[in-house]
py3Dmol code that shows the C-alpha trace and the ligand (Angstrom):
import py3Dmol

protein = """\
ATOM      1  CA  UNK A   1      55.213 147.213 129.391  1.00  0.00           C
ATOM      2  CA  UNK A   2      56.594 150.707 128.986  1.00  0.00           C
ATOM      3  CA  UNK A   3      59.305 149.491 126.591  1.00  0.00           C
ATOM      4  CA  UNK A   4      57.036 147.627 124.159  1.00  0.00           C
ATOM      5  CA  UNK A   5      57.521 148.926 120.583  1.00  0.00           C
ATOM      6  CA  UNK A   6      59.917 151.661 121.756  1.00  0.00           C
ATOM      7  CA  UNK A   7      63.167 152.821 120.149  1.00  0.00           C
ATOM      8  CA  UNK A   8      66.194 152.743 122.437  1.00  0.00           C
ATOM      9  CA  UNK A   9      69.825 153.763 122.045  1.00  0.00           C
ATOM     10  CA  UNK A  10      72.433 152.130 124.282  1.00  0.00           C
ATOM     11  CA  UNK A  11      75.670 154.130 124.169  1.00  0.00           C
ATOM     12  CA  UNK A  12      78.540 151.786 125.070  1.00  0.00           C
ATOM     13  CA  UNK A  13      76.191 148.927 124.174  1.00  0.00           C
ATOM     14  CA  UNK A  14      79.029 146.456 123.568  1.00  0.00           C
ATOM     15  CA  UNK A  15      80.461 146.916 127.098  1.00  0.00           C
ATOM     16  CA  UNK A  16      79.714 144.730 130.118  1.00  0.00           C
ATOM     17  CA  UNK A  17      76.725 146.614 131.565  1.00  0.00           C
ATOM     18  CA  UNK A  18      75.635 147.956 128.141  1.00  0.00           C
ATOM     19  CA  UNK A  19      75.372 144.512 126.524  1.00  0.00           C
ATOM     20  CA  UNK A  20      73.335 143.084 129.433  1.00  0.00           C
ATOM     21  CA  UNK A  21      71.070 146.132 129.272  1.00  0.00           C
ATOM     22  CA  UNK A  22      70.501 145.526 125.528  1.00  0.00           C
ATOM     23  CA  UNK A  23      69.463 141.916 126.232  1.00  0.00           C
ATOM     24  CA  UNK A  24      66.942 142.930 128.906  1.00  0.00           C
ATOM     25  CA  UNK A  25      65.449 145.691 126.734  1.00  0.00           C
ATOM     26  CA  UNK A  26      65.037 143.287 123.801  1.00  0.00           C
ATOM     27  CA  UNK A  27      63.283 140.880 126.161  1.00  0.00           C
ATOM     28  CA  UNK A  28      60.949 143.691 127.199  1.00  0.00           C
ATOM     29  CA  UNK A  29      59.688 144.105 123.621  1.00  0.00           C
ATOM     30  CA  UNK A  30      61.471 147.146 122.180  1.00  0.00           C
ATOM     31  CA  UNK A  31      61.163 147.516 118.388  1.00  0.00           C
ATOM     32  CA  UNK A  32      64.397 149.323 117.599  1.00  0.00           C
ATOM     33  CA  UNK A  33      67.797 149.121 119.280  1.00  0.00           C
ATOM     34  CA  UNK A  34      70.647 151.432 118.292  1.00  0.00           C
ATOM     35  CA  UNK A  35      74.077 150.609 119.644  1.00  0.00           C
ATOM     36  CA  UNK A  36      76.633 153.427 119.738  1.00  0.00           C
ATOM     37  CA  UNK A  37      80.191 152.296 120.500  1.00  0.00           C
ATOM     38  CA  UNK A  38      83.806 152.846 119.509  1.00  0.00           C
ATOM     39  CA  UNK A  39      84.242 149.695 117.423  1.00  0.00           C
ATOM     40  CA  UNK A  40      82.040 147.332 115.444  1.00  0.00           C
ATOM     41  CA  UNK A  41      81.482 143.884 116.902  1.00  0.00           C
ATOM     42  CA  UNK A  42      79.573 141.556 114.573  1.00  0.00           C
ATOM     43  CA  UNK A  43      79.738 138.691 117.044  1.00  0.00           C
ATOM     44  CA  UNK A  44      77.896 140.695 119.716  1.00  0.00           C
ATOM     45  CA  UNK A  45      75.472 142.168 117.173  1.00  0.00           C
ATOM     46  CA  UNK A  46      74.616 138.684 115.857  1.00  0.00           C
ATOM     47  CA  UNK A  47      74.160 137.264 119.342  1.00  0.00           C
ATOM     48  CA  UNK A  48      71.703 140.064 120.212  1.00  0.00           C
ATOM     49  CA  UNK A  49      69.894 139.557 116.920  1.00  0.00           C
ATOM     50  CA  UNK A  50      69.560 135.810 117.546  1.00  0.00           C
ATOM     51  CA  UNK A  51      68.203 136.514 121.064  1.00  0.00           C
ATOM     52  CA  UNK A  52      65.402 138.526 119.487  1.00  0.00           C
ATOM     53  CA  UNK A  53      64.780 138.261 115.761  1.00  0.00           C
ATOM     54  CA  UNK A  54      61.859 140.720 115.826  1.00  0.00           C
ATOM     55  CA  UNK A  55      63.622 143.924 116.784  1.00  0.00           C
ATOM     56  CA  UNK A  56      65.629 146.013 114.360  1.00  0.00           C
ATOM     57  CA  UNK A  57      69.195 146.344 115.723  1.00  0.00           C
ATOM     58  CA  UNK A  58      71.649 148.829 114.210  1.00  0.00           C
ATOM     59  CA  UNK A  59      75.191 149.874 115.091  1.00  0.00           C
ATOM     60  CA  UNK A  60      76.635 153.387 114.859  1.00  0.00           C
ATOM     61  CA  UNK A  61      80.363 153.957 115.304  1.00  0.00           C
ATOM     62  CA  UNK A  62      80.616 156.854 117.761  1.00  0.00           C
ATOM     63  CA  UNK A  63      83.403 158.316 119.855  1.00  0.00           C
ATOM     64  CA  UNK A  64      81.535 160.140 122.617  1.00  0.00           C
ATOM     65  CA  UNK A  65      84.350 162.672 123.026  1.00  0.00           C
ATOM     66  CA  UNK A  66      83.472 163.949 119.548  1.00  0.00           C
ATOM     67  CA  UNK A  67      80.488 166.307 119.736  1.00  0.00           C
ATOM     68  CA  UNK A  68      79.758 166.176 115.995  1.00  0.00           C
ATOM     69  CA  UNK A  69      79.828 162.366 115.878  1.00  0.00           C
ATOM     70  CA  UNK A  70      77.300 162.241 118.748  1.00  0.00           C
ATOM     71  CA  UNK A  71      74.987 164.744 117.062  1.00  0.00           C
ATOM     72  CA  UNK A  72      75.183 163.009 113.665  1.00  0.00           C
ATOM     73  CA  UNK A  73      74.591 159.541 115.135  1.00  0.00           C
ATOM     74  CA  UNK A  74      71.507 160.642 117.120  1.00  0.00           C
ATOM     75  CA  UNK A  75      70.086 162.427 114.059  1.00  0.00           C
ATOM     76  CA  UNK A  76      70.689 159.372 111.894  1.00  0.00           C
ATOM     77  CA  UNK A  77      69.104 157.012 114.467  1.00  0.00           C
ATOM     78  CA  UNK A  78      66.075 159.300 114.921  1.00  0.00           C
ATOM     79  CA  UNK A  79      65.576 159.442 111.176  1.00  0.00           C
ATOM     80  CA  UNK A  80      65.938 155.653 110.776  1.00  0.00           C
ATOM     81  CA  UNK A  81      63.754 154.674 113.766  1.00  0.00           C
ATOM     82  CA  UNK A  82      61.256 157.543 113.514  1.00  0.00           C
ATOM     83  CA  UNK A  83      61.647 158.466 117.205  1.00  0.00           C
ATOM     84  CA  UNK A  84      64.076 157.856 120.050  1.00  0.00           C
ATOM     85  CA  UNK A  85      62.261 157.087 123.317  1.00  0.00           C
ATOM     86  CA  UNK A  86      65.031 156.014 125.699  1.00  0.00           C
ATOM     87  CA  UNK A  87      68.797 156.404 125.881  1.00  0.00           C
ATOM     88  CA  UNK A  88      71.065 154.469 128.238  1.00  0.00           C
ATOM     89  CA  UNK A  89      74.547 155.994 128.408  1.00  0.00           C
ATOM     90  CA  UNK A  90      76.938 153.277 129.581  1.00  0.00           C
ATOM     91  CA  UNK A  91      80.378 154.525 128.539  1.00  0.00           C
ATOM     92  CA  UNK A  92      83.263 154.890 130.953  1.00  0.00           C
ATOM     93  CA  UNK A  93      86.998 154.390 131.287  1.00  0.00           C
ATOM     94  CA  UNK A  94      89.377 154.225 134.222  1.00  0.00           C
ATOM     95  CA  UNK A  95      92.716 155.778 133.257  1.00  0.00           C
ATOM     96  CA  UNK A  96      94.489 157.651 136.030  1.00  0.00           C
ATOM     97  CA  UNK A  97      97.617 157.955 133.869  1.00  0.00           C
ATOM     98  CA  UNK A  98      95.772 159.949 131.213  1.00  0.00           C
ATOM     99  CA  UNK A  99      93.527 162.518 132.949  1.00  0.00           C
ATOM    100  CA  UNK A 100      92.560 164.188 129.628  1.00  0.00           C
ATOM    101  CA  UNK A 101      91.202 160.881 128.377  1.00  0.00           C
ATOM    102  CA  UNK A 102      89.480 160.034 131.674  1.00  0.00           C
ATOM    103  CA  UNK A 103      87.761 163.422 131.871  1.00  0.00           C
ATOM    104  CA  UNK A 104      87.128 163.471 128.104  1.00  0.00           C
ATOM    105  CA  UNK A 105      85.418 160.078 127.872  1.00  0.00           C
ATOM    106  CA  UNK A 106      83.628 160.067 131.230  1.00  0.00           C
ATOM    107  CA  UNK A 107      82.558 163.695 131.657  1.00  0.00           C
ATOM    108  CA  UNK A 108      82.725 165.414 128.255  1.00  0.00           C
ATOM    109  CA  UNK A 109      81.273 162.248 126.680  1.00  0.00           C
ATOM    110  CA  UNK A 110      78.296 162.410 129.041  1.00  0.00           C
ATOM    111  CA  UNK A 111      77.733 166.078 128.218  1.00  0.00           C
ATOM    112  CA  UNK A 112      77.940 165.419 124.447  1.00  0.00           C
ATOM    113  CA  UNK A 113      75.588 162.425 124.586  1.00  0.00           C
ATOM    114  CA  UNK A 114      72.943 164.033 126.791  1.00  0.00           C
ATOM    115  CA  UNK A 115      72.847 167.318 124.850  1.00  0.00           C
ATOM    116  CA  UNK A 116      72.703 165.574 121.460  1.00  0.00           C
ATOM    117  CA  UNK A 117      70.007 163.157 122.702  1.00  0.00           C
ATOM    118  CA  UNK A 118      67.830 165.958 124.142  1.00  0.00           C
ATOM    119  CA  UNK A 119      68.067 167.812 120.808  1.00  0.00           C
ATOM    120  CA  UNK A 120      66.585 164.775 119.002  1.00  0.00           C
ATOM    121  CA  UNK A 121      64.050 163.744 121.657  1.00  0.00           C
ATOM    122  CA  UNK A 122      62.601 167.093 122.735  1.00  0.00           C
ATOM    123  CA  UNK A 123      58.902 167.502 122.051  1.00  0.00           C
ATOM    124  CA  UNK A 124      59.736 171.046 120.892  1.00  0.00           C
ATOM    125  CA  UNK A 125      60.945 169.418 117.643  1.00  0.00           C
ATOM    126  CA  UNK A 126      58.702 167.807 115.051  1.00  0.00           C
ATOM    127  CA  UNK A 127      60.474 164.440 115.329  1.00  0.00           C
ATOM    128  CA  UNK A 128      60.636 164.425 119.139  1.00  0.00           C
ATOM    129  CA  UNK A 129      58.151 163.078 121.633  1.00  0.00           C
ATOM    130  CA  UNK A 130      60.122 163.200 124.894  1.00  0.00           C
ATOM    131  CA  UNK A 131      61.380 160.164 126.787  1.00  0.00           C
ATOM    132  CA  UNK A 132      64.193 159.451 129.218  1.00  0.00           C
ATOM    133  CA  UNK A 133      67.979 159.487 129.216  1.00  0.00           C
ATOM    134  CA  UNK A 134      69.721 157.411 131.873  1.00  0.00           C
ATOM    135  CA  UNK A 135      73.436 157.904 132.466  1.00  0.00           C
ATOM    136  CA  UNK A 136      75.644 155.542 134.452  1.00  0.00           C
ATOM    137  CA  UNK A 137      77.902 157.382 136.909  1.00  0.00           C
ATOM    138  CA  UNK A 138      79.347 155.435 139.864  1.00  0.00           C
ATOM    139  CA  UNK A 139      79.282 155.332 143.648  1.00  0.00           C
ATOM    140  CA  UNK A 140      82.557 157.238 143.163  1.00  0.00           C
ATOM    141  CA  UNK A 141      80.444 160.091 141.823  1.00  0.00           C
ATOM    142  CA  UNK A 142      79.055 160.360 145.349  1.00  0.00           C
ATOM    143  CA  UNK A 143      82.012 159.317 147.484  1.00  0.00           C
ATOM    144  CA  UNK A 144      85.727 160.032 147.210  1.00  0.00           C
ATOM    145  CA  UNK A 145      87.996 157.316 145.824  1.00  0.00           C
ATOM    146  CA  UNK A 146      91.641 157.655 146.818  1.00  0.00           C
ATOM    147  CA  UNK A 147      92.762 154.955 144.358  1.00  0.00           C
ATOM    148  CA  UNK A 148      91.091 156.566 141.330  1.00  0.00           C
ATOM    149  CA  UNK A 149      90.789 160.305 142.015  1.00  0.00           C
ATOM    150  CA  UNK A 150      90.517 161.397 138.351  1.00  0.00           C
ATOM    151  CA  UNK A 151      87.751 158.845 137.711  1.00  0.00           C
ATOM    152  CA  UNK A 152      85.989 160.076 140.886  1.00  0.00           C
ATOM    153  CA  UNK A 153      86.305 163.707 139.715  1.00  0.00           C
ATOM    154  CA  UNK A 154      84.713 162.862 136.355  1.00  0.00           C
ATOM    155  CA  UNK A 155      81.933 160.824 137.961  1.00  0.00           C
ATOM    156  CA  UNK A 156      81.173 163.646 140.458  1.00  0.00           C
ATOM    157  CA  UNK A 157      81.086 166.029 137.472  1.00  0.00           C
ATOM    158  CA  UNK A 158      78.530 163.832 135.709  1.00  0.00           C
ATOM    159  CA  UNK A 159      76.194 164.104 138.692  1.00  0.00           C
ATOM    160  CA  UNK A 160      76.618 167.899 138.909  1.00  0.00           C
ATOM    161  CA  UNK A 161      75.863 168.242 135.198  1.00  0.00           C
ATOM    162  CA  UNK A 162      72.834 165.946 135.206  1.00  0.00           C
ATOM    163  CA  UNK A 163      71.339 167.398 138.421  1.00  0.00           C
ATOM    164  CA  UNK A 164      71.537 170.752 136.659  1.00  0.00           C
ATOM    165  CA  UNK A 165      69.725 169.374 133.588  1.00  0.00           C
ATOM    166  CA  UNK A 166      67.217 167.290 135.517  1.00  0.00           C
ATOM    167  CA  UNK A 167      64.897 170.147 136.469  1.00  0.00           C
ATOM    168  CA  UNK A 168      61.095 170.200 136.247  1.00  0.00           C
ATOM    169  CA  UNK A 169      61.468 173.241 134.028  1.00  0.00           C
ATOM    170  CA  UNK A 170      63.557 171.417 131.409  1.00  0.00           C
ATOM    171  CA  UNK A 171      61.277 168.390 131.626  1.00  0.00           C
ATOM    172  CA  UNK A 172      58.131 170.497 131.050  1.00  0.00           C
ATOM    173  CA  UNK A 173      59.715 172.071 127.989  1.00  0.00           C
ATOM    174  CA  UNK A 174      61.299 168.969 126.422  1.00  0.00           C
ATOM    175  CA  UNK A 175      59.399 165.994 127.870  1.00  0.00           C
ATOM    176  CA  UNK A 176      62.786 164.344 128.454  1.00  0.00           C
ATOM    177  CA  UNK A 177      63.599 162.909 131.893  1.00  0.00           C
ATOM    178  CA  UNK A 178      67.208 162.921 133.068  1.00  0.00           C
ATOM    179  CA  UNK A 179      68.164 160.049 135.375  1.00  0.00           C
ATOM    180  CA  UNK A 180      71.504 159.000 136.914  1.00  0.00           C
ATOM    181  CA  UNK A 181      72.486 155.665 138.406  1.00  0.00           C
ATOM    182  CA  UNK A 182      75.561 154.986 140.509  1.00  0.00           C
ATOM    183  CA  UNK A 183      76.626 151.331 140.532  1.00  0.00           C
ATOM    184  CA  UNK A 184      78.867 149.928 143.246  1.00  0.00           C
ATOM    185  CA  UNK A 185      81.413 147.192 142.520  1.00  0.00           C
ATOM    186  CA  UNK A 186      80.187 145.117 139.580  1.00  0.00           C
ATOM    187  CA  UNK A 187      81.663 141.963 138.068  1.00  0.00           C
ATOM    188  CA  UNK A 188      83.280 141.888 135.571  1.00  0.00           C
ATOM    189  CA  UNK A 189      84.889 145.206 136.481  1.00  0.00           C
ATOM    190  CA  UNK A 190      86.044 147.722 133.935  1.00  0.00           C
ATOM    191  CA  UNK A 191      89.564 147.445 132.518  1.00  0.00           C
ATOM    192  CA  UNK A 192      91.788 149.925 134.347  1.00  0.00           C
ATOM    193  CA  UNK A 193      95.283 151.332 134.285  1.00  0.00           C
ATOM    194  CA  UNK A 194      97.178 150.918 137.524  1.00  0.00           C
ATOM    195  CA  UNK A 195      97.408 154.166 139.451  1.00  0.00           C
ATOM    196  CA  UNK A 196     100.760 153.126 140.926  1.00  0.00           C
ATOM    197  CA  UNK A 197     102.732 155.291 138.546  1.00  0.00           C
ATOM    198  CA  UNK A 198     101.250 158.520 139.843  1.00  0.00           C
ATOM    199  CA  UNK A 199     100.017 157.644 143.331  1.00  0.00           C
ATOM    200  CA  UNK A 200     102.255 154.827 144.573  1.00  0.00           C
ATOM    201  CA  UNK A 201     101.179 155.467 148.163  1.00  0.00           C
ATOM    202  CA  UNK A 202      97.462 154.987 147.581  1.00  0.00           C
ATOM    203  CA  UNK A 203      95.592 151.768 148.362  1.00  0.00           C
ATOM    204  CA  UNK A 204      94.304 149.819 145.360  1.00  0.00           C
ATOM    205  CA  UNK A 205      91.492 147.294 145.153  1.00  0.00           C
ATOM    206  CA  UNK A 206      88.046 146.779 146.533  1.00  0.00           C
ATOM    207  CA  UNK A 207      86.478 144.314 148.938  1.00  0.00           C
ATOM    208  CA  UNK A 208      85.883 141.023 147.096  1.00  0.00           C
ATOM    209  CA  UNK A 209      82.566 140.298 148.778  1.00  0.00           C
ATOM    210  CA  UNK A 210      80.963 143.517 147.493  1.00  0.00           C
ATOM    211  CA  UNK A 211      80.727 142.611 143.787  1.00  0.00           C
ATOM    212  CA  UNK A 212      77.274 142.376 142.184  1.00  0.00           C
ATOM    213  CA  UNK A 213      76.785 140.426 138.922  1.00  0.00           C
ATOM    214  CA  UNK A 214      76.677 142.616 135.808  1.00  0.00           C
ATOM    215  CA  UNK A 215      73.280 141.138 134.790  1.00  0.00           C
ATOM    216  CA  UNK A 216      71.742 142.284 138.122  1.00  0.00           C
ATOM    217  CA  UNK A 217      73.210 145.755 137.637  1.00  0.00           C
ATOM    218  CA  UNK A 218      71.712 145.956 134.118  1.00  0.00           C
ATOM    219  CA  UNK A 219      68.311 144.834 135.417  1.00  0.00           C
ATOM    220  CA  UNK A 220      68.365 147.714 137.923  1.00  0.00           C
ATOM    221  CA  UNK A 221      69.421 150.132 135.160  1.00  0.00           C
ATOM    222  CA  UNK A 222      66.264 149.180 133.264  1.00  0.00           C
ATOM    223  CA  UNK A 223      64.140 149.451 136.450  1.00  0.00           C
ATOM    224  CA  UNK A 224      65.563 152.928 137.091  1.00  0.00           C
ATOM    225  CA  UNK A 225      64.676 154.272 133.659  1.00  0.00           C
ATOM    226  CA  UNK A 226      61.063 153.131 134.041  1.00  0.00           C
ATOM    227  CA  UNK A 227      58.591 155.523 135.700  1.00  0.00           C
ATOM    228  CA  UNK A 228      61.047 157.631 137.699  1.00  0.00           C
ATOM    229  CA  UNK A 229      61.136 161.393 138.055  1.00  0.00           C
ATOM    230  CA  UNK A 230      63.571 163.618 136.249  1.00  0.00           C
ATOM    231  CA  UNK A 231      66.649 164.633 138.246  1.00  0.00           C
ATOM    232  CA  UNK A 232      66.598 161.497 140.374  1.00  0.00           C
ATOM    233  CA  UNK A 233      69.804 159.705 141.382  1.00  0.00           C
ATOM    234  CA  UNK A 234      69.959 156.005 142.242  1.00  0.00           C
ATOM    235  CA  UNK A 235      72.582 153.711 143.757  1.00  0.00           C
ATOM    236  CA  UNK A 236      72.775 150.185 142.341  1.00  0.00           C
ATOM    237  CA  UNK A 237      74.610 148.123 144.911  1.00  0.00           C
ATOM    238  CA  UNK A 238      74.270 144.592 146.144  1.00  0.00           C
ATOM    239  CA  UNK A 239      71.840 144.095 143.205  1.00  0.00           C
ATOM    240  CA  UNK A 240      69.397 146.609 144.733  1.00  0.00           C
ATOM    241  CA  UNK A 241      68.178 150.024 143.606  1.00  0.00           C
ATOM    242  CA  UNK A 242      68.084 152.766 146.258  1.00  0.00           C
ATOM    243  CA  UNK A 243      67.269 156.430 145.699  1.00  0.00           C
ATOM    244  CA  UNK A 244      69.829 159.034 146.764  1.00  0.00           C
ATOM    245  CA  UNK A 245      68.573 162.206 148.464  1.00  0.00           C
ATOM    246  CA  UNK A 246      71.250 164.837 147.744  1.00  0.00           C
ATOM    247  CA  UNK A 247      72.098 167.135 150.645  1.00  0.00           C
ATOM    248  CA  UNK A 248      71.169 170.763 149.962  1.00  0.00           C
ATOM    249  CA  UNK A 249      73.831 173.117 151.311  1.00  0.00           C
ATOM    250  CA  UNK A 250      72.726 176.375 149.727  1.00  0.00           C
ATOM    251  CA  UNK A 251      69.479 176.413 147.707  1.00  0.00           C
ATOM    252  CA  UNK A 252      67.058 177.721 148.755  1.00  0.00           C
ATOM    253  CA  UNK A 253      69.260 180.404 150.360  1.00  0.00           C
ATOM    254  CA  UNK A 254      68.850 180.572 154.160  1.00  0.00           C
ATOM    255  CA  UNK A 255      66.380 183.200 155.505  1.00  0.00           C
ATOM    256  CA  UNK A 256      67.999 186.502 156.577  1.00  0.00           C
TER     257      UNK A 256
END
"""
ligand_1 = """\
44
LIG
N 81.809 147.613 136.029
C 81.833 148.289 137.161
O 82.325 147.803 138.210
C 81.228 149.675 137.246
C 80.934 150.202 138.512
C 80.395 151.498 138.602
C 80.150 152.215 137.449
N 80.445 151.673 136.231
C 80.153 152.509 135.062
O 79.279 151.803 134.199
C 79.507 152.182 132.840
C 79.751 150.921 132.010
O 80.836 150.185 132.581
P 81.226 148.712 132.101
O 81.652 147.964 133.285
O 80.161 148.166 131.226
O 82.536 149.063 131.243
P 83.059 148.397 129.888
O 84.485 148.796 129.763
O 82.721 146.944 129.864
O 82.149 149.122 128.758
C 82.356 150.450 128.378
C 81.938 150.604 126.920
O 82.220 151.969 126.550
C 82.827 151.958 125.248
N 83.641 153.168 125.091
C 84.803 153.482 125.720
N 85.239 154.678 125.297
C 84.343 155.133 124.392
C 84.245 156.315 123.604
N 85.188 157.279 123.635
N 83.180 156.465 122.787
C 82.210 155.483 122.715
N 82.248 154.347 123.440
C 83.319 154.169 124.254
C 83.674 150.695 125.223
O 83.986 150.316 123.888
C 82.760 149.713 125.955
O 81.888 149.059 125.050
C 80.710 153.138 132.873
O 80.243 154.456 132.900
C 81.365 152.804 134.210
O 82.116 153.904 134.706
C 80.965 150.414 136.094
"""
view = py3Dmol.view(width=600, height=400)
view.addModel(protein, "pdb")
view.setStyle({"model": 0}, {"cartoon": {"style": "trace"}})
view.addModel(ligand_1, "xyz")
view.setStyle({"model": 1}, {"stick": {}})
view.zoomTo()
view.show()
């Protein structure tokens, strides 16, 4: 019900989880869908449009590592749709051979997208009315991953950044909720470079019986964005959504 007549942006909307998320949101009655991705894909755009002829679906070519492109695309979408209510950020790469790219796309991309989206959605601005931004990290944002340490570093960074943004204070000012989900192994998995060239001694692979279907993961993404508090973190594993309670090591400081 919450999505009826809303305007949603799915960043990485032509990817595995992004595309399934678009389908579910269209089924839930959104009015406007903006897809931000690296390359146009008319086949995917047409298949979404034929799934739901009532919604307006538009594509923006965006490289999330480019701060200006993110800002311009959100401004253009807000002006075209009137408002942006929800953003799902579903961009990621695994590339252990190119740490600059892995950190750039996964971590810097998340920072660029969230900051540009808040700027457009904040109720402090005339064209903003708050909403929610959900970013997809990974279980390797919570746990170490010896096969993909650069990916794990970026995904941990995403959680640190979004926990820092997801405060009551920021929510009260902007009306924008910040939510993170951490999927486990999902099929189809992301394309990845082999880490053998840099870490030949590390184990590669994941247990075959732990893969959840991408459509189940997307359904839980949509569940997580609905009616949850800002700053919350969720694991999506085995097709289920479970809240993570981060351990507090320092704040509030211990009594003297
Ligand atoms: N599939 C899994 O097993 C799995 C598990 C845990 C977390 N995740 C996370 O879920 C998210 C989506 O993963 P997926 O499986 O759908 O991957 P995917 O590779 O199918 O989709 C990623 C999308 O991001 C886009 N993209 C890549 N670089 C970009 C850039 N610089 N600017 C804009 N768009 C760019 C791609 O074009 C693609 O459409 C990622 O953050 C990933 O790390 C995936």
